[in-house]
Backbone bond lengths (Angstrom), bond angles and torsions (degrees), N, CA, C in turn:
res aa  C-N    CA-C-N  psi(-1)  N-CA   C-N-CA  omega(-1)  CA-C   N-CA-C  phi
1 M - - - 1.473 - - 1.525 109.23 -
2 K 1.296 116.38 122.27 1.448 120.61 -179.30 1.520 110.51 -81.15
3 D 1.339 115.54 123.88 1.461 120.44 178.74 1.524 107.85 -91.25
4 D 1.322 116.30 89.89 1.460 121.06 -176.30 1.517 112.43 -100.16
5 G 1.317 117.00 13.10 1.457 120.70 179.48 1.506 113.30 87.20
6 K 1.333 116.98 -8.83 1.468 119.85 -178.72 1.526 112.64 -101.50
7 I 1.332 116.16 -0.32 1.455 119.01 -172.61 1.533 111.93 -63.65
8 T 1.348 117.01 -35.06 1.466 119.54 179.00 1.517 110.29 -63.38
9 F 1.315 116.30 -44.07 1.467 120.51 178.77 1.525 110.99 -62.97
10 I 1.336 116.01 -38.40 1.470 120.29 178.91 1.522 110.05 -63.18
11 W 1.339 117.18 -45.72 1.466 120.41 177.57 1.523 111.05 -58.99
12 M 1.324 115.93 -43.55 1.465 119.87 -177.89 1.519 111.67 -65.59
13 K 1.325 115.72 -42.88 1.468 119.33 -179.69 1.526 111.17 -68.40
14 E 1.328 116.42 -45.81 1.465 119.48 179.24 1.529 110.41 -63.15
15 G 1.332 116.43 -37.93 1.454 120.58 177.92 1.513 112.08 -63.59
16 W 1.329 116.14 -41.91 1.474 120.58 179.38 1.525 110.68 -65.46
17 D 1.330 116.15 -46.04 1.472 120.03 -179.69 1.533 110.98 -62.59
18 A 1.332 115.98 -43.58 1.465 119.79 -179.86 1.524 111.10 -66.23
19 C 1.335 115.82 -35.92 1.466 120.21 179.24 1.531 110.57 -64.83
20 L 1.325 116.43 -44.68 1.469 120.15 179.37 1.530 110.81 -65.25
21 D 1.335 116.12 -40.85 1.462 120.23 -178.27 1.531 112.72 -67.36
22 N 1.331 116.34 -24.46 1.466 119.98 -173.16 1.524 113.18 -118.89
23 L 1.327 117.23 23.78 1.462 119.93 -179.96 1.528 112.20 -58.00
24 H 1.324 116.58 -33.17 1.467 119.98 -178.58 1.520 111.46 -67.94
25 Y 1.334 117.76 -19.68 1.458 121.82 172.50 1.533 110.80 -91.84
26 I 1.327 115.24 -42.41 1.460 120.81 -170.62 1.528 112.70 -69.28
27 L 1.329 117.58 -45.24 1.463 119.80 -175.61 1.533 112.37 -61.22
28 P 1.342 120.29 -46.29 1.472 118.59 176.42 1.531 112.35 -61.24
29 A 1.342 116.71 -35.94 1.465 120.16 179.52 1.528 110.86 -66.30
30 V 1.316 116.38 -42.58 1.469 120.54 178.50 1.521 110.93 -63.36
31 I 1.327 116.09 -44.06 1.467 119.93 179.06 1.528 110.33 -61.75
32 A 1.327 116.72 -43.78 1.467 120.32 178.96 1.522 110.75 -61.68
33 F 1.323 116.47 -41.67 1.464 120.46 178.96 1.525 111.04 -62.54
34 E 1.322 116.60 -44.80 1.465 120.47 -179.21 1.531 111.09 -64.55
35 V 1.333 116.36 -41.78 1.466 120.61 -176.90 1.529 111.43 -70.00
36 I 1.338 116.66 -40.35 1.466 120.08 -175.67 1.524 112.47 -88.84
37 G 1.318 116.40 -42.15 1.456 119.62 -172.80 1.508 115.88 -91.85
38 V 1.336 116.68 -32.33 1.462 120.44 -172.31 1.518 112.84 -104.23
39 L 1.327 117.50 -49.78 1.466 121.22 -173.71 1.526 113.58 -57.44
40 P 1.336 120.29 -47.96 1.468 118.89 179.01 1.521 113.23 -58.80
41 A 1.339 116.97 -38.75 1.463 120.18 178.47 1.526 110.85 -63.18
42 L 1.328 116.71 -39.75 1.465 120.27 178.49 1.527 111.56 -66.62
43 L 1.327 115.91 -38.28 1.466 119.52 178.93 1.525 111.06 -66.56
44 I 1.328 116.70 -39.17 1.462 120.64 176.06 1.519 110.29 -63.90
45 W 1.320 115.22 -45.31 1.465 120.85 177.83 1.523 110.47 -57.36
46 K 1.320 116.89 -48.78 1.461 121.29 -178.14 1.533 111.41 -63.92
47 D 1.324 116.45 -39.18 1.460 120.25 -177.01 1.527 111.81 -65.96
48 F 1.335 116.46 -36.90 1.463 120.59 -177.22 1.531 112.92 -100.20
49 D 1.346 117.03 -5.56 1.468 120.94 -174.99 1.525 111.36 53.06
50 N 1.305 115.92 36.77 1.459 120.10 -176.47 1.526 109.06 -158.16
51 R 1.316 116.50 120.32 1.458 119.77 -176.06 1.529 112.66 -68.24
52 W 1.333 117.36 -25.24 1.456 119.73 -177.40 1.524 111.74 -57.91
53 Y 1.323 117.26 -31.61 1.458 120.53 179.88 1.535 111.93 -71.30
54 A 1.332 115.82 -22.54 1.464 120.23 -179.40 1.527 112.48 -87.53
55 L 1.337 117.00 -14.72 1.464 120.03 -175.60 1.535 113.56 -60.65
56 P 1.341 119.66 -39.43 1.469 117.92 177.74 1.530 113.03 -58.15
57 W 1.348 116.64 -40.43 1.467 118.71 177.98 1.526 110.56 -66.61
58 E 1.322 116.33 -42.53 1.459 120.29 -179.38 1.521 111.21 -60.19
59 M 1.337 117.08 -39.95 1.455 120.58 -177.66 1.526 112.44 -81.26
60 L 1.331 117.00 -46.75 1.462 120.14 -171.83 1.526 113.47 -81.73
61 I 1.327 116.72 -25.35 1.467 120.84 177.98 1.525 110.83 -111.29
62 G 1.331 115.84 -47.57 1.463 119.91 -176.93 1.521 113.55 -64.85
63 A 1.337 117.24 -40.15 1.473 119.85 -177.79 1.527 112.42 -65.01
64 P 1.351 119.87 -50.00 1.475 118.47 176.90 1.519 112.96 -62.22
65 L 1.348 117.08 -34.65 1.464 119.47 177.05 1.526 111.28 -66.26
66 T 1.324 117.05 -38.18 1.467 120.89 178.05 1.523 110.39 -63.69
67 V 1.324 116.38 -43.83 1.459 120.79 177.39 1.528 110.37 -62.57
68 G 1.337 116.69 -41.53 1.458 120.23 176.85 1.517 112.49 -64.82
69 M 1.334 116.62 -37.64 1.462 120.41 177.68 1.525 110.57 -64.74
70 N 1.330 116.38 -36.48 1.465 119.76 175.88 1.528 110.73 -59.78
71 L 1.345 116.03 -44.33 1.475 119.86 178.52 1.525 110.74 -63.46
72 F 1.312 116.85 -38.36 1.468 122.29 177.55 1.527 110.15 -56.65
73 F 1.334 117.16 -47.50 1.465 120.68 -179.34 1.523 111.74 -71.34
74 V 1.320 117.16 -35.60 1.464 120.28 178.10 1.524 110.51 -63.04
75 N 1.319 117.17 -43.49 1.457 120.09 179.24 1.519 112.27 -67.56
76 L 1.334 116.90 -33.23 1.462 119.59 173.16 1.528 110.21 -65.63
77 A 1.323 116.09 -43.08 1.466 120.72 -179.30 1.526 111.41 -66.56
78 R 1.319 116.27 -35.00 1.467 121.33 -173.92 1.527 112.51 -87.66
79 H 1.332 116.45 -42.42 1.459 120.86 -172.14 1.530 113.77 -114.67
80 D 1.341 116.82 -8.04 1.464 121.47 -176.93 1.524 111.58 58.63
81 R 1.311 115.68 34.05 1.458 120.10 173.76 1.533 107.81 -148.50
82 A 1.309 115.93 159.62 1.458 119.38 -174.32 1.511 111.15 -126.20
83 D 1.312 115.28 149.84 1.448 122.90 172.27 1.522 106.17 -127.71
84 F 1.333 117.06 112.46 1.450 119.67 -176.70 1.525 112.25 -63.51
85 G 1.328 116.32 -17.47 1.452 119.75 175.18 1.517 112.84 -66.11
86 D 1.364 116.49 -20.40 1.465 120.30 178.41 1.525 111.66 -57.84
87 L 1.327 117.01 -32.19 1.456 120.71 -177.67 1.522 112.13 -58.14
88 F 1.319 116.75 -27.61 1.462 120.44 -174.42 1.526 112.73 -106.39
89 R 1.330 117.50 4.36 1.458 119.75 -176.77 1.529 111.88 -73.96
90 G 1.313 116.95 -16.21 1.459 118.94 175.05 1.517 112.42 -63.67
91 F 1.348 116.86 -25.64 1.462 120.08 179.10 1.528 111.61 -72.50
92 A 1.348 117.07 -19.86 1.465 120.94 177.68 1.527 111.19 -72.13
93 I 1.333 116.68 -22.04 1.472 121.83 175.96 1.527 107.80 -121.41
94 F 1.316 115.56 43.55 1.466 122.84 -168.78 1.532 114.72 -47.33
95 P 1.351 119.89 -55.55 1.472 117.99 -177.87 1.525 112.87 -59.45
96 A 1.330 116.45 -44.35 1.466 120.18 -178.70 1.526 110.87 -65.51
97 A 1.337 117.32 -41.44 1.468 121.02 -179.51 1.524 110.80 -61.62
98 V 1.325 116.74 -43.96 1.466 120.70 -179.11 1.529 111.18 -68.66
99 I 1.321 116.40 -46.07 1.472 119.78 -176.11 1.521 111.50 -67.77
100 V 1.334 117.37 -42.41 1.468 120.29 179.04 1.527 110.32 -63.95
101 S 1.332 117.26 -43.03 1.462 120.99 179.45 1.526 110.83 -63.37
102 F 1.325 116.17 -46.71 1.470 120.58 -179.82 1.524 110.79 -63.66
103 T 1.330 116.68 -44.05 1.467 120.62 -177.89 1.518 111.50 -65.56
104 Y 1.340 116.49 -41.14 1.465 119.58 178.57 1.529 110.54 -62.10
105 G 1.334 116.35 -45.76 1.457 119.97 177.67 1.513 112.01 -60.84
106 L 1.328 116.70 -39.21 1.467 121.43 179.91 1.522 111.08 -67.80
107 I 1.330 116.85 -41.02 1.465 121.21 179.13 1.528 110.58 -61.03
108 V 1.325 116.35 -48.30 1.467 120.55 -178.55 1.525 110.70 -65.31
109 T 1.334 116.77 -45.49 1.466 120.68 -179.20 1.523 111.24 -62.24
110 T 1.330 116.32 -44.98 1.464 120.19 178.91 1.512 111.19 -61.86
111 G 1.319 116.48 -42.68 1.458 120.45 178.89 1.509 112.67 -62.94
112 L 1.335 116.51 -39.56 1.462 120.16 179.56 1.520 111.82 -70.92
113 V 1.338 116.42 -35.23 1.464 119.86 178.14 1.523 110.06 -67.64
114 M 1.335 116.25 -42.82 1.461 120.38 -179.42 1.524 110.71 -66.12
115 L 1.298 115.55 -47.38 1.460 122.48 -177.24 1.517 106.98 -173.62
116 V 1.305 118.03 147.51 1.457 120.68 -175.31 1.518 111.84 -63.44
117 I 1.325 117.47 -45.21 1.461 121.10 -173.55 1.532 112.53 -61.89
118 P 1.349 119.80 -47.73 1.479 117.85 176.92 1.521 112.65 -58.67
119 G 1.331 117.25 -38.04 1.463 120.25 179.02 1.513 111.46 -61.26
120 V 1.321 116.97 -41.53 1.464 121.42 179.39 1.524 110.41 -66.95
121 I 1.326 116.84 -45.79 1.462 121.11 -178.59 1.525 110.72 -63.01
122 W 1.338 116.61 -47.48 1.464 119.76 179.88 1.525 111.09 -64.69
123 G 1.335 115.44 -39.58 1.464 119.18 179.30 1.513 111.92 -61.54
124 L 1.330 116.84 -40.86 1.462 120.92 179.19 1.530 111.63 -73.10
125 T 1.327 116.55 -36.46 1.462 120.55 -179.75 1.524 111.56 -61.31
126 Y 1.334 115.58 -40.87 1.468 119.92 -173.56 1.529 112.99 -109.31
127 I 1.329 116.38 21.64 1.461 120.95 -175.95 1.527 112.14 -62.78
128 F 1.340 117.22 -25.94 1.468 120.69 -177.43 1.532 113.13 -99.65
129 A 1.324 118.32 9.30 1.467 120.59 -179.37 1.526 110.92 -61.11
130 Q 1.347 116.52 -41.67 1.462 120.29 -179.30 1.526 112.06 -74.57
131 Y 1.324 117.08 -9.20 1.461 121.70 175.04 1.528 109.97 -91.41
132 S 1.339 115.88 -45.10 1.463 120.41 -178.52 1.520 111.80 -64.90
133 V 1.337 116.74 -34.53 1.466 119.35 -175.99 1.524 111.65 -65.84
134 I 1.335 117.49 -29.00 1.465 120.95 -179.03 1.528 111.98 -101.92
135 D 1.325 117.14 -37.39 1.465 119.74 -176.42 1.525 111.56 -77.78
136 K 1.319 116.90 -39.91 1.467 121.63 -176.69 1.518 112.94 -109.24
137 K 1.357 116.44 -0.08 1.472 120.82 -176.94 1.523 109.59 48.16
138 A 1.327 115.02 48.90 1.463 121.29 -172.24 1.518 113.72 -79.48
139 G 1.328 117.23 -6.98 1.453 119.00 -176.90 1.516 110.82 80.85
140 I 1.315 116.33 178.22 1.466 120.26 -174.51 1.526 111.21 -70.40
141 K 1.313 117.10 -61.27 1.459 120.65 -179.80 1.523 111.34 -63.46
142 G 1.330 116.17 -42.14 1.460 120.61 -177.80 1.511 113.32 -62.33
143 S 1.333 117.04 -30.70 1.464 120.64 -179.34 1.525 111.13 -66.43
144 F 1.324 116.74 -40.18 1.467 120.50 178.86 1.527 110.84 -72.47
145 I 1.332 116.30 -37.59 1.471 119.70 176.50 1.527 110.19 -64.05
146 S 1.329 116.06 -43.80 1.464 120.98 179.59 1.519 111.52 -61.76
147 S 1.337 116.85 -45.08 1.467 120.56 -179.86 1.518 111.07 -62.66
148 S 1.336 116.38 -41.22 1.464 120.36 178.55 1.523 111.03 -61.06
149 A 1.334 116.28 -39.85 1.466 120.29 179.34 1.526 111.33 -68.03
150 L 1.327 116.95 -41.44 1.462 121.09 -177.96 1.523 111.91 -66.00
151 T 1.327 116.40 -37.65 1.470 119.97 -174.08 1.525 113.02 -88.91
152 S 1.328 117.06 -6.59 1.461 120.02 -179.60 1.534 110.66 -59.78
153 G 1.320 115.70 121.04 1.464 120.70 -179.65 1.513 114.46 86.03
154 F 1.345 117.25 -3.08 1.466 120.06 -176.83 1.530 113.11 -126.57
155 K 1.328 116.95 11.37 1.468 119.12 -177.60 1.525 111.74 -61.91
156 E 1.326 116.74 -39.75 1.466 118.69 -178.82 1.527 111.27 -69.47
157 R 1.330 117.44 -23.33 1.473 120.90 176.13 1.524 110.83 -77.64
158 L 1.344 116.00 -28.43 1.459 120.34 178.14 1.526 112.23 -85.09
159 L 1.331 116.56 -19.75 1.464 120.69 -175.79 1.522 113.71 -57.44
160 P 1.352 120.43 -45.80 1.472 119.00 179.69 1.526 113.19 -59.12
161 V 1.328 117.06 -36.33 1.462 120.59 179.04 1.528 109.91 -66.31
162 A 1.341 115.30 -45.23 1.462 120.04 179.18 1.523 111.36 -63.20
163 M 1.315 116.99 -40.65 1.465 120.02 -179.61 1.521 111.67 -68.00
164 L 1.326 116.79 -35.89 1.464 120.03 174.33 1.524 110.67 -61.02
165 W 1.324 116.15 -42.60 1.463 121.33 -179.87 1.529 110.67 -63.20
166 V 1.347 115.98 -47.42 1.469 120.91 -179.56 1.521 110.73 -62.97
167 T 1.332 116.22 -43.17 1.468 120.32 179.10 1.520 111.21 -61.61
168 L 1.321 116.11 -42.33 1.462 120.99 179.07 1.528 110.84 -62.46
169 E 1.327 116.62 -42.54 1.462 120.64 -178.17 1.521 111.84 -67.15
170 F 1.335 116.84 -40.36 1.456 120.18 -173.75 1.523 113.92 -85.34
171 L 1.324 117.49 -29.73 1.462 119.85 -173.95 1.522 114.15 -99.39
172 T 1.332 116.83 -18.84 1.456 118.51 179.57 1.526 110.06 -82.86
173 P 1.331 117.59 123.52 1.470 119.56 179.63 1.516 110.97 -67.08
174 G 1.319 116.30 145.30 1.453 121.14 179.17 1.511 111.00 -105.38
175 I 1.317 116.07 154.64 1.464 119.22 178.76 1.531 110.88 -75.80
176 L 1.337 116.16 -11.79 1.461 121.03 175.38 1.515 109.27 -119.54
177 K 1.325 116.45 129.90 1.458 121.69 178.16 1.521 109.62 -121.10
178 A 1.331 114.96 142.50 1.458 120.58 178.58 1.516 110.14 -94.92
179 E 1.315 116.32 133.86 1.462 122.56 178.09 1.516 109.37 -131.28
180 G 1.331 115.73 146.52 1.452 120.58 177.89 1.511 112.05 109.61
181 S 1.323 116.19 -168.06 1.455 122.09 -178.51 1.525 110.16 -86.94
182 I 1.316 116.39 171.80 1.454 121.17 -178.14 1.526 112.04 -64.28
183 F 1.335 116.89 -26.10 1.463 120.34 -178.66 1.530 113.27 -98.36
184 H 1.330 115.67 -7.10 1.466 119.21 177.55 1.527 107.45 -145.92
185 M 1.340 115.53 74.16 1.464 121.94 -171.60 1.524 109.62 -109.87
186 R 1.320 115.77 111.02 1.465 120.22 -179.05 1.527 110.65 -95.83
187 L 1.334 115.23 158.05 1.456 122.27 179.10 1.516 110.19 -100.38
188 V 1.326 116.12 137.44 1.467 122.09 178.47 1.526 107.99 -122.71
189 L 1.319 116.38 129.46 1.460 121.75 -178.20 1.530 110.64 -84.51
190 D 1.329 116.00 133.54 1.460 122.10 178.77 1.531 108.29 -128.41
191 L 1.323 116.16 106.67 1.469 120.60 -176.41 1.527 112.33 -113.20
192 K 1.316 116.59 32.88 1.459 119.18 172.50 1.526 108.74 -58.33
193 P 1.333 118.15 143.68 1.474 120.11 -175.47 1.525 114.09 -52.73
194 W 1.323 117.29 -43.38 1.462 118.83 -176.98 1.530 111.43 -72.85
195 V 1.331 116.92 -30.59 1.462 120.61 176.50 1.525 109.86 -69.29
196 L 1.327 116.93 -43.15 1.465 121.60 179.29 1.525 110.91 -64.83
197 T 1.331 116.45 -40.04 1.468 120.98 178.05 1.521 110.92 -63.11
198 A 1.340 115.82 -44.12 1.470 120.29 179.28 1.523 110.85 -62.65
199 F 1.336 116.74 -40.59 1.466 121.34 179.56 1.528 110.95 -63.50
200 I 1.330 116.96 -43.37 1.466 121.08 -179.07 1.532 110.79 -65.05
201 L 1.338 116.20 -44.93 1.463 120.08 179.76 1.530 111.14 -64.04
202 K 1.324 115.73 -42.05 1.464 119.90 179.49 1.525 111.10 -63.91
203 T 1.324 117.27 -48.43 1.462 122.10 -172.83 1.521 113.32 -73.04
204 F 1.340 116.16 -38.05 1.464 119.20 -171.27 1.528 114.28 -109.46
205 V 1.345 117.41 -3.97 1.465 119.47 178.40 1.524 111.50 -124.38
206 F 1.330 116.62 -63.23 1.457 119.98 -169.84 1.527 113.43 -75.17
207 L 1.340 118.90 -42.22 1.460 119.24 177.92 1.530 112.23 -66.42
208 P 1.345 119.81 -42.76 1.471 118.42 174.08 1.527 112.78 -59.24
209 W 1.329 115.70 -39.19 1.471 119.16 177.80 1.527 110.77 -61.40
210 L 1.340 117.79 -47.83 1.459 120.68 -179.20 1.525 111.63 -66.05
211 N 1.332 116.65 -36.17 1.463 119.54 174.14 1.526 110.91 -60.16
212 M 1.323 116.46 -41.63 1.460 120.74 179.41 1.522 110.96 -69.24
213 V 1.327 117.27 -36.97 1.468 120.81 177.79 1.533 110.21 -61.69
214 I 1.328 116.57 -46.19 1.460 120.04 -179.85 1.530 110.46 -65.88
215 A 1.331 117.04 -37.26 1.459 120.35 176.55 1.531 110.81 -63.47
216 K 1.333 116.44 -41.95 1.470 120.43 177.31 1.526 110.36 -63.08
217 A 1.329 116.54 -41.43 1.461 120.49 178.52 1.525 110.41 -63.63
218 Y 1.328 116.46 -42.58 1.467 120.94 179.18 1.531 111.14 -60.39
219 V 1.318 116.96 -49.23 1.467 121.04 -179.21 1.524 110.39 -62.47
220 S 1.325 116.65 -42.21 1.461 121.77 -179.76 1.529 111.64 -63.56
221 L 1.337 116.83 -47.92 1.461 120.64 -177.48 1.525 111.43 -72.65
222 L 1.332 117.55 -29.30 1.457 120.66 176.30 1.531 110.10 -65.45
223 K 1.327 116.99 -44.57 1.468 120.48 177.01 1.525 110.70 -61.66
224 H 1.334 116.22 -42.62 1.457 120.94 179.36 1.527 110.74 -61.34
225 H 1.328 116.46 -44.79 1.460 120.65 -179.37 1.526 111.30 -65.55
226 E 1.324 117.43 -41.52 1.468 121.01 -179.48 1.526 110.78 -65.05
227 R 1.343 116.94 -37.09 1.458 120.02 177.33 1.533 110.66 -65.49
228 Q 1.338 115.56 -39.36 1.466 119.70 178.58 1.519 111.49 -63.23
229 V 1.326 115.48 -42.00 1.472 120.19 -179.97 1.521 110.68 -62.60
230 V 1.342 116.04 -43.66 1.468 121.20 -179.34 1.532 110.64 -64.35
231 S 1.345 115.44 -41.36 1.473 119.66 -177.10 1.528 112.46 -81.99
232 G 1.349 115.31 -10.40 1.451 119.43 -179.32 1.503 113.21 78.32
233 G 1.390 115.08 16.32 1.463 118.55 -178.96 1.509 112.68 -85.32
């Protein structure tokens, strides 16, 4: 694969086209993910006014669902078809899905706390760990090794995608806001028209697009890496 500086744009364009072509698959999958993986955690949080009580659901249910959603997008990117059963395949590798998800989050958070640049570098290095663990059944350690190999030489091409994701997460207002201290954090609902519009666009347009872009990048870099291995390069 020739890295001519346009590869990021190609991933973004292919991701957008694939997202539009497969909206009839993607929207039901996103809704299912939100209803099963996100909504119960929010209800637990609201009931106890404390996010710590929601963390078990986020990790034990949300993490395998996230890994399954990654496989869903990878199969769309690779085969242009979807299997809604992919959403639940993370539970078939439950320990690995949870540990890889938790470890990736910990690596990025630790890097950002220490210094912004290490957090970005580590985040980009291991961005495909949650893909390799389900797509290649690479195991816990193998998933991080695989991601590091795939992203070698391409971190700066993945950076714009990651920055778009971070910008979207931090700048888009949410319909739920957290108030209070870290140990007593309550949720407040905000349904202003512009906030609700931003939430809908983020959840059902921009995040699916970015998920598809990363899936396209994963499939592209995986093929590139496999060709290198075969050629001995």
